[in-house]
MILUM-370176 format. One line per 2 residues: number of its first residue (from 1); for each residue z, y, x of C-alpha. Coordinates in steps of 0.02 Angstrom, whole numbers, padded with zeros to 5 digits, always signed. Example, Ala and Ser with C-alpha at 12.3 -4.5 7.8 and 13.67 -1.06 7.14 Angstrom:
1 = +00390/-00225/+00615; +00357/-00053/+00684;
END
This chain:
1 = +03615/-00053/+01587; +03663/-00235/+01582;
3 = +03587/-00351/+01452; +03745/-00457/+01440;
5 = +03893/-00358/+01381; +04015/-00502/+01366;
7 = +04019/-00686/+01412; +04013/-00804/+01265;
9 = +04037/-00989/+01305; +04025/-01034/+01121;
11 = +03848/-00969/+01107; +03801/-01060/+01267;
13 = +03869/-01221/+01194; +03765/-01199/+01037;
15 = +03609/-01159/+01135; +03606/-01319/+01238;
17 = +03627/-01499/+01199; +03536/-01604/+01326;
19 = +03464/-01776/+01295; +03625/-01859/+01349;
21 = +03717/-01762/+01213; +03581/-01785/+01084;
23 = +03577/-01972/+01106; +03764/-01999/+01103;
25 = +03862/-02013/+00941; +04041/-01956/+00934;
27 = +04103/-02129/+00979; +03976/-02162/+01117;
29 = +04014/-02140/+01301; +03895/-02040/+01408;
31 = +03829/-02158/+01540; +03770/-02125/+01717;
33 = +03599/-02188/+01666; +03585/-02061/+01525;
35 = +03636/-01922/+01644; +03506/-01976/+01771;
37 = +03370/-01982/+01638; +03418/-01814/+01564;
39 = +03393/-01725/+01730; +03205/-01742/+01709;
41 = +03208/-01627/+01558; +03270/-01479/+01659;
43 = +03195/-01510/+01830; +03357/-01551/+01921;
45 = +03403/-01702/+02025; +03581/-01741/+02077;
47 = +03634/-01879/+02194; +03721/-02036/+02131;
49 = +03885/-01970/+02199; +03867/-01805/+02106;
51 = +03825/-01896/+01946; +03984/-01997/+01966;
53 = +04084/-01835/+01968; +03990/-01765/+01818;
55 = +04015/-01909/+01698; +04194/-01872/+01643;
57 = +04161/-01684/+01636; +04010/-01706/+01522;
59 = +04110/-01819/+01408; +04239/-01681/+01390;
61 = +04099/-01558/+01354; +04040/-01671/+01214;
63 = +04214/-01673/+01141; +04213/-01484/+01145;
65 = +04047/-01477/+01054; +04114/-01590/+00919;
67 = +04266/-01479/+00902; +04160/-01322/+00881;
69 = +04058/-01405/+00746; +04211/-01430/+00638;
71 = +04223/-01243/+00610; +04084/-01171/+00500;
73 = +04006/-01003/+00548; +03944/-00885/+00413;
75 = +03761/-00833/+00427; +03804/-00649/+00452;
77 = +03902/-00682/+00613; +03809/-00618/+00766;
79 = +03849/-00686/+00940; +03969/-00584/+01046;
81 = +03822/-00555/+01163; +03723/-00407/+01095;
83 = +03550/-00359/+01158; +03528/-00181/+01218;
85 = +03346/-00126/+01243; +03387/+00032/+01340;
87 = +03332/+00028/+01523; +03430/+00108/+01666;
89 = +03422/+00296/+01661; +03351/+00302/+01484;
91 = +03378/+00469/+01400; +03434/+00446/+01220;
93 = +03353/+00572/+01102; +03478/+00710/+01062;
95 = +03384/+00802/+00925; +03449/+00795/+00748;
97 = +03364/+00695/+00612; +03216/+00795/+00551;
99 = +03240/+00850/+00370; +03094/+00761/+00292;
101 = +03029/+00856/+00142; +02883/+00744/+00103;
103 = +02738/+00836/+00025; +02699/+00775/-00150;
105 = +02527/+00837/-00207; +02516/+00923/-00376;
107 = +02333/+00892/-00416; +02335/+00702/-00435;
109 = +02265/+00645/-00601; +02273/+00478/-00687;
111 = +02114/+00380/-00647; +02000/+00335/-00792;
113 = +02007/+00157/-00729; +02193/+00117/-00715;
115 = +02159/-00023/-00593; +02128/+00112/-00462;
117 = +02315/+00147/-00465; +02339/-00015/-00370;
119 = +02279/+00066/-00208; +02360/+00237/-00225;
121 = +02472/+00293/-00082; +02656/+00331/-00108;
123 = +02631/+00522/-00118; +02494/+00503/-00250;
125 = +02600/+00385/-00355; +02749/+00500/-00332;
127 = +02647/+00645/-00398; +02604/+00550/-00557;
129 = +02787/+00503/-00583; +02860/+00675/-00544;
131 = +02733/+00765/-00652; +02760/+00639/-00793;
133 = +02580/+00580/-00801; +02646/+00402/-00799;
135 = +02821/+00336/-00827; +02920/+00229/-00706;
137 = +02917/+00091/-00835; +02728/+00099/-00856;
139 = +02699/+00094/-00669; +02821/-00049/-00646;
141 = +02740/-00150/-00784; +02569/-00114/-00707;
143 = +02618/-00194/-00542; +02712/-00338/-00625;
145 = +02554/-00378/-00723; +02452/-00377/-00563;
147 = +02577/-00491/-00477; +02567/-00613/-00622;
149 = +02378/-00607/-00624; +02339/-00626/-00438;
151 = +02490/-00712/-00361; +02433/-00886/-00414;
153 = +02268/-00855/-00325; +02346/-00785/-00167;
155 = +02508/-00887/-00169; +02596/-00731/-00105;
157 = +02748/-00718/-00221; +02901/-00828/-00227;
159 = +03007/-00738/-00358; +02971/-00596/-00480;
161 = +03123/-00485/-00506; +03055/-00432/-00675;
163 = +03217/-00412/-00773; +03296/-00310/-00634;
165 = +03139/-00204/-00613; +03115/-00161/-00796;
167 = +03297/-00114/-00819; +03289/-00007/-00662;
169 = +03129/+00079/-00719; +03207/+00129/-00886;
171 = +03357/+00200/-00794; +03247/+00304/-00679;
173 = +03145/+00369/-00826; +03307/+00425/-00909;
175 = +03360/+00513/-00749; +03193/+00603/-00738;
177 = +03206/+00656/-00920; +03375/+00732/-00879;
179 = +03302/+00830/-00733; +03364/+00717/-00595;
181 = +03234/+00668/-00466; +03288/+00557/-00320;
183 = +03142/+00596/-00207; +02971/+00531/-00161;
185 = +03015/+00348/-00197; +03080/+00385/-00372;
187 = +03002/+00252/-00483; +02892/+00173/-00348;
189 = +02885/-00018/-00357; +02893/-00122/-00198;
191 = +02915/-00300/-00134; +03016/-00380/+00005;
193 = +02991/-00531/+00114; +03099/-00671/+00047;
195 = +03212/-00672/+00199; +03307/-00526/+00120;
197 = +03450/-00563/+00003; +03452/-00492/-00173;
199 = +03605/-00530/-00278; +03564/-00630/-00433;
201 = +03401/-00701/-00366; +03354/-00846/-00251;
203 = +03331/-00808/-00066; +03227/-00955/-00009;
205 = +03176/-00908/+00168; +03011/-00990/+00118;
207 = +03081/-01162/+00158; +03109/-01318/+00054;
209 = +03291/-01345/+00108; +03336/-01170/+00047;
211 = +03225/-01149/-00107; +03376/-01146/-00223;
213 = +03486/-01040/-00110; +03572/-00890/-00187;
215 = +03662/-00764/-00079; +03796/-00662/-00167;
217 = +03749/-00494/-00093; +03600/-00378/-00071;
219 = +03524/-00335/+00098; +03560/-00159/+00161;
221 = +03375/-00113/+00167; +03353/-00158/-00016;
223 = +03507/-00057/-00062; +03439/+00094/+00030;
225 = +03270/+00084/-00055; +03353/+00064/-00224;
227 = +03464/+00216/-00193; +03307/+00315/-00150;
229 = +03230/+00268/-00318; +03125/+00119/-00269;
231 = +03102/-00024/-00393; +03101/-00201/-00323;
233 = +02972/-00304/-00418; +02951/-00459/-00309;
235 = +03018/-00567/-00170; +02863/-00608/-00071;
237 = +02819/-00758/+00035; +02890/-00787/+00205;
239 = +02814/-00928/+00302; +02945/-01066/+00312;
241 = +03094/-00999/+00410; +02987/-00853/+00471;
243 = +02842/-00950/+00542; +02659/-00938/+00491;
245 = +02595/-00923/+00312; +02641/-01096/+00246;
247 = +02793/-01106/+00132; +02866/-01236/+00015;
249 = +02747/-01183/-00124; +02583/-01180/-00028;
251 = +02488/-01070/+00095; +02473/-00883/+00067;
253 = +02293/-00824/+00062; +02206/-00675/+00140;
255 = +02133/-00568/-00002; +01981/-00528/+00104;
257 = +01936/-00713/+00114; +02046/-00836/+00020;
259 = +01980/-00980/+00124; +02089/-00906/+00263;
261 = +02276/-00888/+00277; +02361/-00719/+00268;
263 = +02442/-00747/+00438; +02629/-00732/+00453;
265 = +02764/-00740/+00441; +02770/-00586/+00328;
267 = +02624/-00668/+00238; +02667/-00617/+00061;
269 = +02701/-00436/+00110; +02532/-00425/+00196;
271 = +02432/-00513/+00061; +02514/-00428/-00089;
273 = +02502/-00253/-00016; +02321/-00279/+00035;
275 = +02272/-00339/-00140; +02363/-00195/-00225;
277 = +02499/-00302/-00304; +02633/-00186/-00233;
279 = +02619/-00009/-00161; +02716/-00065/-00007;
281 = +02827/-00204/+00055; +02955/-00242/+00188;
283 = +02924/-00372/+00321; +03013/-00436/+00475;
285 = +02952/-00468/+00651; +03017/-00571/+00795;
287 = +02854/-00608/+00886; +02713/-00535/+00781;
289 = +02760/-00559/+00599; +02728/-00379/+00545;
291 = +02586/-00342/+00665; +02485/-00498/+00628;
293 = +02482/-00499/+00437; +02458/-00310/+00435;
295 = +02308/-00328/+00550; +02232/-00480/+00465;
297 = +02252/-00409/+00290; +02192/-00233/+00331;
299 = +02350/-00132/+00302; +02463/-00024/+00410;
301 = +02623/-00100/+00478; +02766/-00020/+00575;
303 = +02878/-00127/+00683; +03023/-00011/+00728;
305 = +03126/-00006/+00886; +03251/-00149/+00898;
307 = +03412/-00095/+00811; +03333/+00046/+00710;
309 = +03344/-00044/+00542; +03490/-00146/+00478;
311 = +03468/-00334/+00465; +03623/-00361/+00361;
313 = +03577/-00482/+00222; +03419/-00537/+00313;
315 = +03392/-00711/+00384; +03411/-00719/+00573;
317 = +03282/-00805/+00680; +03324/-00722/+00845;
319 = +03473/-00605/+00849; +03403/-00514/+01001;
321 = +03223/-00497/+00939; +03221/-00481/+00748;
323 = +03166/-00315/+00669; +03134/-00257/+00490;
325 = +02992/-00136/+00451; +02874/-00067/+00318;
327 = +02700/-00134/+00279; +02601/-00002/+00185;
329 = +02433/+00076/+00142; +02448/+00212/+00273;
331 = +02547/+00277/+00421; +02620/+00415/+00312;
333 = +02681/+00284/+00188; +02761/+00190/+00334;
335 = +02848/+00350/+00391; +02915/+00381/+00215;
337 = +02986/+00206/+00194; +03052/+00198/+00372;
339 = +03145/+00364/+00351; +03242/+00284/+00210;
341 = +03283/+00113/+00281; +03325/+00166/+00460;
343 = +03495/+00218/+00523; +03669/+00158/+00563;
345 = +03744/+00017/+00460; +03923/-00035/+00494;
347 = +03876/-00211/+00437; +03750/-00228/+00580;
349 = +03824/-00192/+00752; +03652/-00175/+00832;
351 = +03605/-00021/+00730; +03620/+00153/+00804;
353 = +03647/+00335/+00757; +03498/+00392/+00861;
355 = +03401/+00517/+00755; +03228/+00490/+00683;
357 = +03110/+00637/+00700; +02942/+00649/+00613;
359 = +02870/+00824/+00631; +02697/+00845/+00554;
361 = +02681/+01017/+00636; +02672/+00943/+00812;
363 = +02505/+00964/+00900; +02446/+00788/+00942;
365 = +02335/+00860/+01079; +02493/+00887/+01179;
367 = +02538/+00702/+01172; +02526/+00605/+01333;
369 = +02427/+00451/+01287; +02384/+00296/+01391;
371 = +02274/+00149/+01353; +02257/-00028/+01420;
373 = +02084/-00005/+01492; +02070/-00175/+01578;
375 = +02137/-00270/+01427; +02015/-00181/+01313;
377 = +01868/-00216/+01428; +01918/-00400/+01437;
379 = +01947/-00412/+01249; +01852/-00559/+01176;
381 = +01908/-00539/+00996; +01791/-00491/+00855;
383 = +01879/-00324/+00841; +01826/-00261/+01012;
385 = +01680/-00155/+00950; +01791/-00069/+00822;
387 = +01926/-00042/+00952; +01802/+00046/+01067;
389 = +01742/+00154/+00922; +01922/+00199/+00883;
391 = +01956/+00255/+01060; +01802/+00365/+01049;
393 = +01875/+00439/+00889; +02040/+00476/+00976;
395 = +01943/+00569/+01110; +01852/+00672/+00978;
397 = +02025/+00715/+00909; +02067/+00793/+01077;
399 = +02160/+00645/+01150; +02119/+00600/+01331;
401 = +02199/+00430/+01361; +02241/+00379/+01539;
403 = +02215/+00198/+01597; +02369/+00093/+01633;
405 = +02409/-00092/+01648; +02548/-00198/+01577;
407 = +02682/-00269/+01694; +02625/-00415/+01801;
409 = +02719/-00541/+01908; +02827/-00585/+01758;
411 = +02867/-00764/+01698; +02790/-00741/+01525;
413 = +02784/-00929/+01493; +02974/-00937/+01501;
415 = +03020/-00804/+01374; +02992/-00916/+01221;
417 = +03155/-00997/+01272; +03249/-00847/+01202;
419 = +03180/-00856/+01025; +03190/-01045/+01017;
421 = +03369/-01052/+01083; +03434/-00921/+00962;
423 = +03346/-00997/+00813; +03415/-01167/+00862;
425 = +03590/-01094/+00857; +03567/-01011/+00687;
427 = +03495/-01170/+00612; +03614/-01288/+00701;
429 = +03678/-01367/+00542; +03503/-01386/+00469;
431 = +03451/-01492/+00618; +03610/-01594/+00638;
433 = +03616/-01632/+00451; +03438/-01696/+00452;
435 = +03386/-01575/+00313; +03257/-01503/+00432;
437 = +03156/-01658/+00391; +03127/-01589/+00215;
439 = +03024/-01442/+00277; +02841/-01449/+00224;
441 = +02766/-01439/+00399; +02820/-01570/+00525;
443 = +02682/-01560/+00656; +02703/-01518/+00840;
445 = +02691/-01330/+00815; +02797/-01325/+00657;
447 = +02961/-01231/+00640; +03048/-01397/+00608;
449 = +02990/-01466/+00775; +03032/-01303/+00863;
451 = +03210/-01313/+00798; +03229/-01493/+00854;
453 = +03168/-01460/+01031; +03282/-01308/+01046;
455 = +03425/-01429/+01069; +03355/-01474/+01240;
457 = +03355/-01298/+01311; +03496/-01276/+01438;
459 = +03609/-01125/+01417; +03579/-01083/+01599;
461 = +03391/-01062/+01570; +03423/-00957/+01415;
463 = +03528/-00837/+01516; +03404/-00837/+01660;
465 = +03265/-00794/+01539; +03365/-00646/+01480;
467 = +03391/-00588/+01659; +03203/-00591/+01682;
469 = +03192/-00498/+01517; +03297/-00359/+01590;
471 = +03175/-00346/+01735; +03032/-00335/+01609;
473 = +03124/-00196/+01517; +03135/-00095/+01677;
475 = +02952/-00125/+01720; +02893/-00074/+01547;
477 = +03000/+00082/+01557; +02915/+00133/+01718;
479 = +02750/+00134/+01622; +02808/+00212/+01460;
481 = +02918/+00350/+01533; +02764/+00451/+01578;
483 = +02680/+00436/+01408; +02713/+00464/+01223;
485 = +02593/+00332/+01157; +02505/+00179/+01226;
487 = +02345/+00115/+01143; +02326/-00074/+01147;
489 = +02226/-00213/+01068; +02332/-00296/+00933;
491 = +02293/-00469/+01001; +02225/-00554/+01155;
493 = +02344/-00482/+01284; +02531/-00482/+01324;
495 = +02574/-00323/+01230; +02643/-00411/+01076;
497 = +02755/-00524/+01179; +02814/-00385/+01294;
499 = +02857/-00257/+01161; +02950/-00383/+01054;
501 = +03055/-00427/+01206; +03083/-00248/+01262;
503 = +03112/-00182/+01086; +02978/-00045/+01090;
505 = +02910/+00015/+00922; +02728/-00016/+00875;
507 = +02614/+00024/+00730; +02463/-00082/+00686;
509 = +02327/+00013/+00597; +02158/-00043/+00528;
511 = +01998/-00002/+00624; +01868/-00066/+00502;
513 = +01786/-00235/+00471; +01707/-00359/+00591;
515 = +01541/-00450/+00570; +01623/-00570/+00447;
517 = +01687/-00425/+00341; +01866/-00458/+00393;
519 = +01989/-00321/+00444; +02018/-00273/+00626;
521 = +02155/-00167/+00701; +02228/-00081/+00852;
523 = +02409/-00054/+00901; +02498/+00104/+00956;
525 = +02654/+00076/+01062; +02789/+00209/+01069;
527 = +02943/+00242/+01173; +03110/+00171/+01119;
529 = +03177/+00263/+00966; +03021/+00373/+00956;
531 = +02930/+00304/+00805; +02886/+00482/+00757;
533 = +02746/+00507/+00883; +02655/+00343/+00849;
535 = +02670/+00375/+00662; +02602/+00551/+00680;
537 = +02457/+00501/+00792; +02415/+00359/+00672;
539 = +02423/+00480/+00525; +02299/+00599/+00608;
541 = +02184/+00453/+00651; +02185/+00398/+00469;
543 = +02148/+00575/+00410; +01983/+00576/+00507;
545 = +01935/+00396/+00465; +01927/+00292/+00305;
547 = +01980/+00123/+00374; +02149/+00130/+00285;
549 = +02057/+00157/+00120; +01957/-00004/+00129;
551 = +02012/-00137/+00004; +01960/-00316/-00032;
553 = +01843/-00347/-00177; +01895/-00442/-00332;
555 = +02065/-00361/-00365; +02017/-00227/-00491;
END
């Protein structure tokens, strides 16, 4: 299946403005000297005669760019080029959505020390709500109080949605009193990364130029959680424009060691969930922003298949790579939240009707599991010992993983072009207006600098990178088609880059603490649109271990 479904000259124009364009104002003429100099940026050299023939053409191009810029483009407009992660010959799952009757235990009691509620899983909290051992309002106020108490220390919250949350909690208590129960999320508070719009509240994208921005709609994922009975209590930190853990208000801290950052860019979601300030949160990932903060903060994070979850009302960084997913206490919690937020959304053309199946009755011993043996042996991270122990645990569970290797002979150094080009297009006006200069970080590796340099990426190289991406998709498919799950280190190899480019789902789950008493993790990779198997294997792993029950000290 082809990656490019339709040509789009307008996107190509937005994705490349070479030095000769960048240096010229609307009234300036593009000179032969500027053309000759600009060639060095893209590794091309034309003869003097060819440059003579280019000059007038490039001037006309510049006029076209100026014309395009006169017509504003709303943030929700996707390019006419849509990414499709499905390789050639891929068989789309045909089963129906599994009817998910989540088990809510009946024997959960209120802890003598109420602070213990902070680390309860969704089913345990749901039991307390459903059996009226605590009200929705009491639970909501409990988490709001924790957010107020610990957010200044962790710098993990941008906006409390207190008024909305309290009103919502009262409504859900009334419904419960009348015998109406919406399901397992009824009355459960949660937070979202502040890339997601909520009507009536700022949506800052974690960045100084947008800190007063208000978007007059609510993201689809928030609407779906609200309809299921969830209660939004906070908009949590995103690193500035979805990069890192630094935002306009500071640097989000890791609850396990506040001298360290929470990682990003779903920094607030990772930090707040880890510290028990919310039961769960939503994050986004383009190149590691769910996996990394989940791993570093010791929680479980699911990055779904590309196109599984609507991004309507969510800031775009890379239209062809962005995903929204849950960051929770456990794999089961991730499955619960994912079952609610996934599915077709007419407001997001990349979403699908492909069913989600999570069947707890499946025998995991029948799963075909592979592992990256060479990558694990070469792992130099502090989590290697815990990773080896975890593989031994899988084997005790009856899993016999087979060794495989990730695709080689692939131009990995060139793929960053895709993210940077698409982000440059989305933030075109921010750069051209000069407002990018107001961002807090301005160093070489900052988002601000990344957006500036994106203007020097030629459209040709962007498209070539995507052609190589299609080759990578096919190579990864040849590995994954024979297996249900692939076990990988979370960091230190190419897995994170590859799966974000190919769109495969992954779940990062904790594997204990390293010598510095900081969380470690491993990653399970699944086949496209088959989140169910990685969630189920992760759930079984967490049932025979206690790593997901470890919490940082000092947040009682």
